[in-house]
C-alpha positions as CSV (number, residue, x, y, z in Angstrom):
1,M,124.4,89.6,107.0
2,G,123.7,91.7,103.8
3,R,122.6,95.2,102.8
4,A,118.9,94.7,103.6
5,F,119.6,93.4,107.1
6,E,121.5,96.5,108.0
7,F,119.0,98.4,106.2
8,R,116.3,97.2,108.3
9,K,118.3,97.5,111.5
10,A,118.8,101.2,110.7
11,R,115.2,102.0,109.7
12,K,114.2,100.7,113.0
13,M,115.8,103.1,115.0
14,K,114.1,105.7,117.0
15,R,113.5,108.6,114.1
16,W,112.1,106.2,111.6
17,S,109.5,104.5,114.1
18,A,108.3,107.9,115.4
19,M,107.5,109.3,111.5
20,A,104.1,110.2,112.2
21,K,100.6,109.9,110.3
22,T,101.1,106.3,109.9
23,F,97.2,106.0,109.4
24,T,97.1,108.6,106.8
25,R,99.9,107.1,104.7
26,L,98.1,103.7,104.7
27,G,94.7,105.5,103.9
28,K,96.4,107.1,100.8
29,D,97.8,103.5,100.0
30,I,94.4,101.9,100.2
31,V,93.0,104.7,97.9
32,M,95.7,104.0,95.4
33,A,95.3,100.3,95.5
34,V,91.5,100.6,95.1
35,K,91.7,102.8,92.0
36,E,94.2,100.9,90.2
37,G,92.7,97.5,90.8
38,G,89.3,97.8,92.3
39,P,87.8,97.1,95.8
40,D,87.8,93.5,96.2
41,P,90.8,92.2,98.1
42,D,90.5,88.7,96.7
43,A,90.9,90.1,92.9
44,N,93.3,92.8,94.0
45,A,96.7,91.7,95.3
46,R,97.9,95.2,96.0
47,L,95.1,96.0,98.2
48,R,95.6,92.5,100.1
49,A,99.1,93.6,100.9
50,V,98.0,97.1,102.2
51,I,95.2,95.7,104.1
52,Q,97.5,93.4,105.9
53,N,99.9,96.3,106.4
54,A,97.2,98.2,107.8
55,K,96.3,95.5,110.4
56,T,99.8,95.0,111.6
57,A,100.0,98.8,112.2
58,N,96.7,98.2,114.4
59,M,94.4,100.3,112.1
60,P,91.0,99.7,113.0
61,K,88.8,97.8,110.7
62,D,86.0,100.4,110.4
63,N,88.8,102.8,109.1
64,I,90.0,100.4,106.5
65,E,86.6,99.6,105.3
66,R,85.6,103.5,105.1
67,A,89.0,104.0,103.2
68,I,88.1,101.4,100.7
69,K,84.3,102.7,100.5
70,R,85.8,106.0,99.8
71,A,88.1,105.1,97.4
72,S,85.5,103.4,95.5
73,D,83.7,106.6,95.1
74,K,84.1,108.1,91.7
75,N,84.6,111.6,93.1
76,T,87.1,110.6,95.6
77,E,90.3,112.3,94.3
78,D,93.2,110.1,93.2
79,Y,96.6,110.6,94.6
80,K,99.4,110.3,92.2
81,E,102.9,108.6,93.4
82,V,105.8,111.2,92.6
83,L,109.4,110.8,93.3
84,F,111.5,113.6,94.3
85,E,115.3,113.5,94.2
86,G,118.0,115.9,95.8
87,Y,120.9,116.7,97.8
88,A,120.9,117.5,101.8
89,P,123.9,119.4,102.9
90,H,127.2,117.5,103.1
91,G,126.5,115.5,100.0
92,I,123.9,113.3,101.2
93,A,121.7,112.2,98.6
94,I,117.8,112.0,99.3
95,L,115.0,110.4,97.7
96,I,111.4,111.2,98.7
97,E,108.1,109.0,98.0
98,T,105.2,111.0,97.8
99,A,101.4,110.6,97.1
100,T,99.6,113.7,96.3
101,D,96.4,115.0,94.7
102,N,98.0,118.5,94.3
103,N,101.5,118.3,92.5
104,N,102.1,122.1,92.4
105,R,101.6,122.3,96.0
106,T,103.8,119.3,96.7
107,V,106.7,120.5,94.5
108,A,106.5,123.8,96.3
109,N,106.5,122.5,99.6
110,I,109.5,120.1,98.8
111,R,111.5,122.8,97.1
112,S,110.9,125.1,100.2
113,Y,112.3,122.5,102.7
114,F,115.6,121.9,100.5
115,N,116.1,125.7,100.2
116,K,115.6,126.6,104.0
117,C,118.0,123.9,105.0
118,N,120.9,124.3,102.5
119,G,120.1,121.5,100.3
120,S,119.2,121.3,96.7
121,L,116.2,119.7,94.9
122,G,117.6,117.9,91.8
123,T,116.2,116.6,88.7
124,S,114.6,113.2,87.9
125,G,117.1,110.5,87.9
126,S,119.7,112.7,89.7
127,V,120.1,110.3,92.8
128,E,117.6,107.6,92.0
129,F,120.3,105.2,90.6
130,M,122.1,105.3,94.2
131,F,119.5,103.4,95.4
132,D,118.0,99.7,95.0
133,H,114.5,99.5,94.8
134,T,113.3,96.5,96.6
135,C,110.2,94.7,97.8
136,N,110.2,92.9,101.0
137,F,107.9,90.4,102.9
138,R,107.7,89.6,106.9
139,I,106.4,86.1,107.7
140,P,106.2,84.3,111.1
141,A,109.2,82.5,111.9
142,E,107.9,79.4,113.7
143,G,108.5,76.2,111.8
144,I,110.4,77.7,109.0
145,D,114.0,77.6,108.3
146,P,115.4,80.7,106.8
147,E,118.3,79.1,104.8
148,E,115.9,76.6,103.3
149,L,113.3,79.2,102.4
150,E,116.3,81.4,100.7
151,L,117.0,78.4,98.7
152,E,113.5,77.7,97.6
153,F,112.6,81.4,96.9
154,I,115.6,82.1,94.8
155,D,113.7,81.1,91.8
156,F,111.1,83.7,92.6
157,G,113.8,86.3,92.8
158,A,114.5,86.4,96.6
159,E,117.9,87.9,97.3
160,E,118.3,88.1,101.2
161,V,116.2,86.1,103.6
162,F,117.0,86.5,107.2
163,K,115.4,86.2,110.8
164,D,115.2,88.6,113.6
165,E,112.9,89.2,116.5
166,D,109.9,90.1,114.3
167,G,110.1,87.2,112.1
168,I,111.6,86.2,108.9
169,H,112.2,88.7,106.2
170,I,112.3,88.3,102.4
171,Y,114.0,91.0,100.2
172,A,113.8,90.9,96.4
173,P,114.0,93.3,93.5
174,F,110.8,95.6,93.1
175,E,109.7,93.6,90.2
176,S,109.6,90.4,92.2
177,F,106.8,91.4,94.3
178,G,104.1,89.6,92.5
179,A,105.7,86.3,92.1
180,I,106.8,86.2,95.9
181,Q,103.5,87.1,97.0
182,K,101.7,84.8,94.9
183,E,104.0,81.8,96.1
184,L,103.6,82.6,99.7
185,E,99.7,82.5,99.1
186,E,99.7,79.4,97.3
187,R,101.8,78.0,100.3
188,R,99.4,79.3,102.7
189,V,102.2,81.0,104.6
190,E,100.7,84.0,106.6
191,I,102.2,87.4,105.4
192,L,102.5,89.6,108.4
193,S,103.4,92.7,106.3
194,S,104.9,93.7,103.0
195,G,106.1,96.6,101.0
196,F,108.6,98.4,98.9
197,E,111.9,100.0,99.9
198,R,114.8,101.8,98.4
199,I,118.1,100.5,99.9
200,P,121.1,102.8,99.6
201,Q,123.9,101.4,97.6
202,V,126.5,103.3,99.7
203,T,126.2,105.2,102.9
204,K,128.4,108.1,104.2
205,K,129.4,108.9,107.5
206,L,129.3,112.5,108.8
207,E,130.5,114.2,112.0
208,A,127.9,114.8,114.5
209,D,127.2,118.5,113.8
210,H,126.9,117.6,109.9
211,V,124.3,114.9,111.1
212,A,122.3,117.6,112.7
213,D,122.2,119.6,109.5
214,V,120.8,116.6,107.5
215,E,118.6,115.7,110.5
216,K,116.8,119.1,110.3
217,L,115.9,118.8,106.6
218,L,114.9,115.0,107.0
219,E,112.2,116.2,109.9
220,K,110.8,118.9,107.7
221,I,110.3,116.6,104.9
222,E,108.9,113.7,107.1
223,E,106.4,116.2,108.6
224,D,104.9,116.8,105.1
225,D,101.4,115.4,104.9
226,D,102.0,114.2,101.0
227,V,105.2,112.3,102.1
228,Q,105.2,108.5,102.3
229,N,108.8,107.6,102.4
230,V,112.1,109.1,103.0
231,Y,115.5,107.5,102.0
232,H,119.0,109.0,102.1
233,T,122.7,107.7,102.0
234,M,123.9,109.1,105.4
235,E,125.0,106.1,107.7
236,E,122.5,106.0,110.7
237,Q,123.9,106.8,114.1
238,E,123.9,104.4,117.0
239,D,121.8,105.4,120.0
């Protein structure tokens, strides 16, 4: 299996699945999607994807509809997507995706986490190059051969297709999202979830006490309300 498979396996471990505020993050995704492309899912591919992800996360239908209605209000503050880069102790690169309506607050908070945990907040571009920006789709496995699907979707940008207990996963470069989404919809293949991830090109294995130092910083970052996703180059530990 390739790096996408290994990355997904690691992301499913306990600490990642416990990352809080799933509905809050999805609510921000809905606001950004509506502000970008309007409140009609049929005419807004990004909103369609976010709604599907919200349903997969068991977000109540009323919550989804309220978020769309709230985002349609011109007085609703928009969220800006801001990327932060830096280093945890022991040379571990960290990439942080945020959605914020107050960049000054977010910058101050993120900087304080690095300072308190002996890390260093970097400049734009300082670690982003260490991660591949990918898109991904999860579809039902029933009646679909992953190998055949991979061959058929290479022309749309697919780089890795694999099957696990949650279904079939398609990974591709970030810019291939629209083409793959369109093709799956035209084939009437149900998209269970989709999204974007940043996969580290190389990971670093640390001793247990060093892992704890990095975990301390990661946990502080993940608890911040403005943080959507956190990626790093530390090799995940087996339970």
